[in-house]
N, C-alpha and C positions, 0 to 999 in steps of 0.2 A: 278443194272446198270452194263453194261459190263465194264471191266477194261482193259485199254490198257497201258502198261508200255512204257517208253520212252528210249529205247536203242539208241545208236548213229545213227543219221540219220532218226529216225522214230518219229512219233508223235501220241498222243492219244487225243480222244475228249470226254471222259466221265470218271466217277469217280469210280463207284461201280458195282459189279455184283449184280444180284437180291439177296435180303437178306430175311431171315425169322425171324430175331430177334424180340422178343416182349418185350415191355418196359413199364415203368411207366409214370404217367401223373400229371400236376399241374401248379402253378404260383409263380413267385418270382420276385424281383427287385434287381438289383445290378450292379456294374461296376467293370471293371478290376482294381485291385489295383496296385499301383506303389511303388516300393521299392525306398525310397528317401534317398539321402545322405545329402541333405540340404532341409529345408522346403521352399516351395514357399511363396511369400508374402501373408499375410492374406488379403482377399478381402471381406469376410463376417464378420458380427459382432454377438455378442451373441443374438441379437434380430432379425437379418435378414441376411440370406445368400441364401435364396431360389431364389432370383431374380438376382443373380450374373451372372450365366451362361445361355447360350442358350436363351437369351432374346435380342430382338431388341432394338436399342438405341432410345432415345427421348420418352420413355414410350410407344412405339408402341405396345409392347406385352401386356401391362396392360389392353387393351380393350378386349382381348380375354377371353372367358369363355365358359361354356357349351352351351349358346345361340348361340354364333358365330360359334362354332364347328358344332352344329346342322344345322345352316343355310348354312354352306358350304356343308355339306352332302346333304342337300335338293337341292342344286344347281347342284351337280354332280350326285346324285342318287335320283331324285325326286320321284320315285316310291317306294323307300326303298327296292328294290329287291336284294341289295347286302349287307344287314345288316349282314348276315352270311357269313363267309369267304368261306365256301364250295360253296355257290352260286356264289361268285365272281370268284372262280376257274373254275367253269363250264362255266360261261359267257366268260371268257378269253380263254377257250379251253385247259387248262391244264388237265382237266378231262372231261369225256363225260357225267357222271352222278354222282350225289352227293354220291351215294352208293360206288363209287370207291375211295373216300378219306379215307386215314388211318392217323389219327392224330399222331400216334407214330409208331416206328419201321422203319426198313429200307425200302426204296422205290426203284422202278425200273425207271431209266431215259430212256425214249424213244425218240430217236433223230428225231425231226420233219422233218429234211431234208431227212431222209430215210423212215420215216413212218408217213406221215402227217395225214392220216385218215384210217378208216377201223377197223374191230373188233380186230385185233392183236395190234393196236397202242394204245389201251386204255384197262383198266381193273383195278381190285383192286390193289392198291398200285403202280400203274404206273402213271408217270408224263410225259406228252408229251410236249417237250420244245426244243428250239434251243440250249440252253446251261444250264449247272448246275455247280455251284462252291460252295465251302464252305471255308470261311476265318474268322479269328478273326480280326475284325476292331479295330486295336490297337492304332490308332491315335487319335480318338475323343471320342467314346462311350464305346469301350471295350467289345462289345458283339460278340459272335460267330454267324455268319450269313450264313445260308443255303439258297442259292439263285438260283432261276430259272428265265429264260426269254424266251419269245416266241413272234413271230410276226404273223400277219394275213394280207394277205394270207401267206406270208413268209418274211424273213428279207432281201432278195435281190430284192424284188419287189419295185416299186416306192411308196412312201408315205404309208408304212404299218402302221397298228395299232400295238402297242407294249405293252406287259404286262410283268411285273416282280413282284415277291414277295420275301420277305426275312423273313425266320423264325429266330427269335432272341433267342439265348441261353446264359446262364450265362457263364462267363469266367472260373469259377471253375467247374470242372467235377470230378467224382469219378469212379475209375475203377471197384470196387466191390459193388454190391448191396446185401442187406440182403433179407431174404425171404419175408419180408413185403414191399419191394420196397424202403426202406430207405437206404441211402448209408453207407458204412463203411468209416467213416470220416478220417481214417488213410490212405486211398488210394486216397487222393485228389491230384489234379494237376491244376495249374492256369496259364493262359496266355502261354500255351505251345502247341507244335504240338500235343501232346497226348490228350490235352483237346479238340482240334478241332476234332480229329479223333473219340474220344468217343462220342461227340455230333452227329457226322455224323452217326456212326454205331448204337448208341442206339436210337437217336432221341426221347428223352424223353420229356414229358410235366409235369413232377413232379418237383415242385420247390425244393423239398428236395434234389434232386440229380443234380441240375443245369439245369433242363429242360426248355422247351420253355416258354417264358413269353409273347411274342406278335408276331403277323404276320403283316408285313407292306407291303401293295400292292400299286403298281403304274400302271397307265394306260397312254399311249400316244394314245389318241383316241378322236373322235369328241364329241361334246356336246350331252348329253343324249336325248335332245328333237329333234334331227335330223335337227336342223336349218342350219347347215353348215357341211355336212357329209364329206367333203374333207379336213377339217381343224382339225388337231390333236393337242392336247395340254396336258400337264401333269396334272394328277389328282391323289389324294392319299387317301388311306383308312388305318386306323390303327385298328387292331383287338386284343382285349385282349384274351389271351389263359388261360382257367381255367378249371381244372377238377371239375366235379360236386361233391360237398362235402356232406358228411353225417353229420348232426349237431353233435357237440361234439368237439369243438375246443376252444382254449383259447389263449390269448396273453401272451407269456412267457416274462415277464419283467426282463431281466437279469441284467440291469444296471439302477439304479434309483438315483436321488438326495435325500438322506435321510432327508435333512433339509427343503425341500420344503413342502408346505402344500396346497393341498395334494402332496405326492411325485411325482416328474416329471419323466416321462419315458425318459430315455436316449437311451436305446437300447432295443432289443427284437425282437422276430419273432412270427408270428402266428403259434402256435403249433397245427396242424391239426391231431387229433388223429384217425380220421376215414375217411381215403380216400376211394373213391369209387373203391376199388381194389378187385380182386379175390384172395382168400387165396393162398399164396405160389406161385403165378404166376405174372409175369410182366403183368400189366393190359392193354393189347393191345385193349381190348374190352370195356374199360371205355368210358363213355360219356363225351365229352369235349365240353365246350362252346368256340366258336371262333366267337366273334361278335364285331361290332364297337360301341356297347353300353355296359355299365356295366350290365351283365345279371341279370335277376330276374325270376328264374324258379323254386323256391322252394328249390333248393339245393344251388345254388349260389344266395345269396340274400343280403340284406343290412347288415346282421350280419357279413358276410364274408368280405365285403368291410370296415366295421367299424374296424374289427380286423386288416386287412392288412394295412390300410392307415389312417383312421380317428383317431385312438388312439394316434398317435404321436403328440407331442407338436410342436407348431410353435416357441417356445422359448427355449426348452431344448437343451443344448449343446450336441454335439456328436463328438467323436474322429475320425470319419471316418469309424468305424465298429460298427456293432450291435453285442454285445457279451460281455462276462465277461472280455475280455482284455481291454475294454474301461474304463479308470478310470474317476472318477468325482471329481472336474471339469477338463475337458481336456484343461487346460490352455496352450496357445502357448508357446513353449519352444524350442529355437534353438538347445538344446541338445536332444530333443525328436521330430525328424522330422516326426515320425509316427502320431503325433497329429496335424492334419491339420486345426482344429478349425472350421469346418463347422457344420451347424446344420443337423439334420435328421428330417426335418419338416413335418408337416401335409401338405396335398395338398393345392394349391391355393384356391380351393373350396372343400367342403366335397364331397367325392365320394358317389354318390347316384345312386341306381339301376335305369336303363332305360335311364340315361343320357349318353352322348357320352363319350366313353373311352378317358382318358387323360393319356398319358404314363409318367412314372417316369424313366428318362434315366440316372440320375447321383446322385441318393440318395439326391436330393435337392428339392423334391416335384414334384407332378404330374403337368404337363404343357399341355395346350390344343393344339390341332392341328387345322388347318394345319400350323400355324405360327411356331410351333416347328420344322417342317420339312423345312420350307423356309430358316432357318439359314444356312443350308448347300446345299440344293438342288436348291437354287436360288429363286427369287421372293420376293416380299415385301407384308407386310400387308397393305391393301389399307387405305389411309388416310380418306376415307369415311366410314370406318367400325365403327359401334357403338356397345356398349355392349349388345344391344338388338338383334343383329344379322343382322341388315340391313347394306347394303353397300358393300357386295361382288359383284364383276363383274358378269354380266349375265352368267349363266351356269358354274360359277366357274373358268373361265379362268384367270390364273395368268401369266403375262409376265415373261419370263426368268426362269420359274420353269422347271427343267430338271431332268433326271436320273443321278446318280453318277456312274462313272466307277470303276472297280476293280483295285486298285492301289497296286502293289506288295510291293512298298516301305513302305507302312503303314499297312501291313498285316502280321499276323502270319498264316502260312499254317499248314496243318495237317502233320502227319508222314506216313510212308509206313509200313504196317504190312503184306505185302505179304510174304509168307513163304520163297520164294527164296531170299529175301532181308534182312532177319533177321541178325543183326550185322552190317549193313552198317550205315554210319553216318546219313543218311536220314531216317533210320528205327525208329520205336518207341523205346524209351529208358526208362529203369527203373530210371535212374538218374534224369529224369525230374519230378518225383513224389516227394511229400514232404517228404515221408518216404520210400525210395527205398527198404531197407532191409525188411521192413514190407510188402510192396506190393509183393515182391518176394515170401515171405512165404505165403501170403494170396492166391496167385494164384498157389501155389505148385511148384514154380520155373520154370514154363513153359516159353517157348519163347513167346514173345508178338505178337503172330500171331495165330488167329486174336486178336486184342486188347481187344475187348468186348466179354465176354462170360457171359450172364445173365441167371441165373436159369438153367444152363446146356446147354443152346442153344447158339452156337457160332455165332457171326456176320459173314457176308461175308467180307473178308479182302479187304482193299482198299489202294490205293496210292493217298493220299490227299496232297502230297508235292507240292511245287511250280512247279517242273517239271511235276508232274503228272497232274496238272491242267493248264498247260501253254496254251494248245489249247482251252479248255473250257473258260479260261479267255479271250482269244482273241475273241472268238465268242461272249461272253457276252459283251465285250467292243465295238465290231462292232455294235451290236444292240443299245447300249447306245449312240454311236456316232451319230446315226440318230436323237435322241432326242436333241443332242447338236447342230444340224443344218447342218450336212453333209449328203450327199447322196452317195450311192454305185455307182460303175461304171454302165453305162447304159446297158452294155452287161454282167452283173454280173451272175456268176454261183456259185454253192456250190462246193468247191474243192473236187475232188474225193478221196483225201488222208486224209483230216481232216475235211471237211465240213465247212471250213471258207468261207466267201464271197470273191470271186476272180473275177477280170476282165479278159476278153479275148482280144487277139490281142494287138494293140498298144495303145488303149485308156483304160488303166487299172486303172486310178486314181479315187479316191473319190473326190467329189467336195463340196465346201462350199463357202459362200460369205464372202469376206473381208470387214471390216468396218474400219472407222477412229476413233481411240480412243481419249481420252481427251488430250493426249500428241502429237497428230498429226501423230501417226503411223498407217499406213494402214495394217491391219493384220487380221488373223483369231482370234476367241475367244481363250482364254487360253485352254479351254477344248478341242476344235477341234484340235488345234496344238499339244497338248500333246498326245492325243490318236493316232493321225496319226504318230507322232514322235516315240512313243513307238514301233511301228511295222514297221518302215522304215528300209531298209537295213542299216547295220552299216556303210557301205562305201558310203552311199548316203542318208543323213538324210533329204534332201529336197524331197525325193520321197514320193508320196501321194498314192501309190497303196496298202499299208499295206501288202507288199509281202516279208518283211524281213524273212530270213530263221532262223532256229534254230541255236543258238550259245551257247557257254559255259558260264554259269552263273559266273560272276566275284565277286559277292557280298559275303562277308564273312558270313559263316553260314553253316548249315547242307546241303544246296542245292548247295553249291559252287562246280563248276566243272561239274555239270549236265547241260542238255540242256534246254533252255528256249527261249521264243519268245519276252517277254516284256523287253525293254531296259530301266532299271531303271536309267541309267546315262544320259538319254536324257535331254538336256537343250534347251528351246525355243530360237529362234533366238534373241529375244530382251534381253536375259540374257547373251549373249556370248561376249559382248563388254567390254569396260572399265567403271568404276564407274562414275556415274553422281552425286554422293552424295558428302558431304563435305570431307575435308581432314581428313584422319584417324590418330589416335594418334601415335606419334613417339614411337619407341621401342616396338611396338606390331606387330604381324603377319598381313600382308596386306591381306585384304579380297577382292577377286575379285568377280564380279557378279555371275559367274557360281558356285563358291564355296558357296556363300551365298544361291543361289537357291537350290543346292543339299543338303546342310547341315542344313539349317534353314527353308527356305520357303516351300520346298517340304514336310517337316515333320510336320510343325506347322501351315501353312497358306493355302496351296494349296487346300486341300480337300474341303474347303468351298468357298474360294475366287474365285476359277476357275469357279464357277457357278454364281458369282455375275454379275451385269451389266458390260459392257465393261470398264467403267471408274474405276471399283474396282476389276477386275479379276486378277490383278497382272501378266498380260501376258508379261510385259517387265520390265526390271530393272528401266527404266526411270519413269514409272508409280509408281513403288514401292517407288523409291527415292522421288517422288513428294508427297508421303504420309508420309514424315518424321514426321510431326507434329502429325498426328494421331497415328503413331507407338509410339512416345514418350509419348503421353498422355494415350494411352490405354495399352501399354506393360510395359513401364518403370515407369510411374507415380505411379501405385499401389505399387511398391516397396518403393518409397519415402513416400507415405501415411502410409504404414505399419511401416517403421522406425520411423516416427514422430508421431505415434499414432493417425493418422487422417483418418482411414479407413472409406470409404463411400461406402456401398454396392450398392448404386444406380449409381455409376460411371460405365462407359463402361470398360470392361476388354477384352483384346485379348491376347492369343487365347480364343475363346468364349466357348469352351467345357472344362469342369472341368478336364477331364483326360489329354487333350492336354496341358492345363495350367500347371498341375503338372509335366508332363514329360518335357516340355520345360524348366522349371526352374531347373530340376534335371538331365538334360543330358541323358534321357532315350531314347533308340532306339526303336520305336514302333514295328519294325519287329522282334525284339528278346526279348523285355522286359528287356534288359540288358543295362548297361552303354554304351552310344553312342560312337562309334569309328569315330572320325572326321578326314577326310583326308585333312590335310593342307600341305603347302609347305614343312614342315619338315618331312612329312610322316604320318602314322596312329597315331592318338593321342587319348588317353582315357580321356574323360571329366567327372570328378567326383566332382569337388569342385566349389562352387559359385564364388571363386576368380580366377579360371582358365581362362586365357585369351582366351582359345580355346573352352570354353563352348558355347552352343548355344546362350544363352542370351548375353554373352560378345562378341561373333562374331557380333551379331546384333548391339550391342552398338558401337563397333569399326567402323562398316560400316557407322554409322551416326556420327562419329567423337567423340565418347565418350569412356572414360576409364571405367572400372567396377564401379567406384564410382563417376565419375564427374557429371553425370546428376543430381543426387539427391543433391550432395554437392554444385553445382553451382546455382541451381534453387530453391531448397527447403531445 
C-alpha cells in the first residue's frame, strides 16, 4: 500500500506501501487484558459465568444454537456459495479471483476511487477497496482489527451495496519470531501501538504469535433471492481462521485442581507441535481454512476442536489467564485485583466439525451468531425464533442492524516506523515492549524501522498512527454512515486531494431523516449525528457537509499536536444542556451532561447503544436520564450483590462486554490502556481508586444523585 505522511496542511488516504513480508499461520482466542487497581464487582459464580456478558436480556440469547445459526445463514446465503471467506471476498469485489487472496503477509491496498476495475486494479495480494484502516478496538472486545470497506458501484452513488470485513488479531504481539515460526516470548507487547503495527506488517495467522483468529464480514445488500433488489440491509458472516494442522498436538494442562477427581483443567493451551510450516521459513504458502463452519478436512478435524475448546470445564475456576501464573483456587480477594473470578468454560455447545462457527470473544465460552453481533451492531433476536432454527425473518432481514463506525476515542492506533520519523513521540518505541532491554539486544540495537523483520525479510514501513489513518478513517466512516441511514450529497464527487466523498456547489450536505424519540425529541439517530459531528468544521458543528478541515489533535498521547480530522470532543446537541436528572450530592464535583457524555457514556455505553433502537440509543441526556432505573439495576446493583454475597449470573449487567466492564470499574482509558485522565472543572484528574469521586463509576453515581456508597447502603 502506498504510504502518505501527514505534514502540515496535507492528508493521506492509505496505510502501507506494497510489502513482501512472509509470515506464519494459526488460531487462538483471547482478549486484551486490563491492569486493575481495584477489582470490578464479581458477576459470575463458580458454577456459571459464561452467560454474564454479550447476552440479550430476558433469556433471548438462550434460544440460539448451531441450528439457529445455520438457519440464519440459510436465509442470507441459501446456496452456500459464501461458506469460504475467499468466495465472499470475490463476490464483494475485494479480489477478482480466489487465487489472488493471500491469507498472511503484507497486502497492497488499491484505491477503488482511482482504480475501480481493470488488470492493474487486482492481483495477488491486492485488495481493491474504498478504505483500509487498522485499530485495536480497546473499548469492548480488545482485538486488533484490520478492516477494509468498499461500495458497489461506488460509495458516492445513490443506494450502493456496501461490503466490509475485519481481520481479528490478538492484542499481544511479538516482535521476534524463531526459525520455526514460534515467538520469542520475551519480545511481547500488549495493547500498544507497536502491537497494532506488528499485526499490520506481519499479518500472521499463527495463534502462537498473536495471529488472526477470525474474519468477520458484513454486507449492506439486497436479499439473496432477488426479491427486492433495491432494498439493502445488513447481513453478517463469521469465519474461523485455522492453519491446517498435521496430527501430533496435545493439550498442555498448565494449571489443574489437584483435589478434583479427575483433576479439573483450570488453564492450558493446545500445544500444536507440527504446524503446516516450511522449514526455517515464515509459512506464507501454508493452507489456511477460513470458513463459516468448523472445518473438517482431514487436517482440521474434530480432534483439533476438542483440544482447543471442548476440553475445558464448565465449572473449573480460572483467574483470567491460562498459564502457570493462575493459582488454584482463584478466590476473589480485594488485595489481588488480578483474580477476577471468571470461568474459562467450555462452549455453550460442544464444538463439532461442519457445524456453524461460534466465536469466543471474551474467554467466557463460544457464543452463536448472529445474536452475538446484534449486541453492538443493533437489531434484536426475533421473539419468534425457536431453538430448531425456525422464526428468522424472510431472507434474514433484521431491523436496525448496522455497521459500526471507527471511533478514535475507543481505539489504540499503530505507531510510525518510517525511517524519517524514528525518535518521534509517535514513532515505534522500545519502551512499549514488556522487556525493552531484551528486545533491543534481540534486534541488534537497530532503530525500529521497519518494526517487523521476519527471517531476514523486512516489512515495508508504515504510518499506522491516528494521524496516518485520519483520512482512511473518514472514508471508512462515510461508507458506514450510509448504513446508519444517511445519504451523500446528490452531486457528490470523490475529492481530488484525499478521495473522501464531497459535495459540490451550495448543496453539499449529507441528508438523513429525523424521527421523534421516546422523550419527544425530533432528531437524527445517535449514530448519524455522531458521525456527521465528528467531521463538521470546529466553528460550525451544525454543518452536515463532512467538510471539516484538518486540525491539531488536542487529545493527550503520542499523537497530540499532529493533524487529524475526527473531532473526539464532539457532543451531540441533546447532551449540551443542563441535567434533567436528580439533585447531585453536596460536596462532590458537579457533573454536567457534556462531561458525563465525554468521560463516561462515550467510553462505556456509546459503542453499542448508538446502534440500538431510537428509544435506547442514548442520543440525548434526557433519554439517558429517563433510564436511571435501568442504569441503577444493571450498573450499580451488581456491586451491591457482590458486597452482600448475592451474585446472580443470570442478572443483566452493563456495560455488556467483559472488557468494558473491567475498564469502567477500574478507570482505564481504552485509547491508551492506562489510567483514565478525566477532565473535570478542577482540571485533568487521574482516576485510580474505587473511592475517588472522579472515577467513571462515581461520576455516574453522582449524576444520579448517589455518593460512592449510598446506593448499596440505602437500598440493599
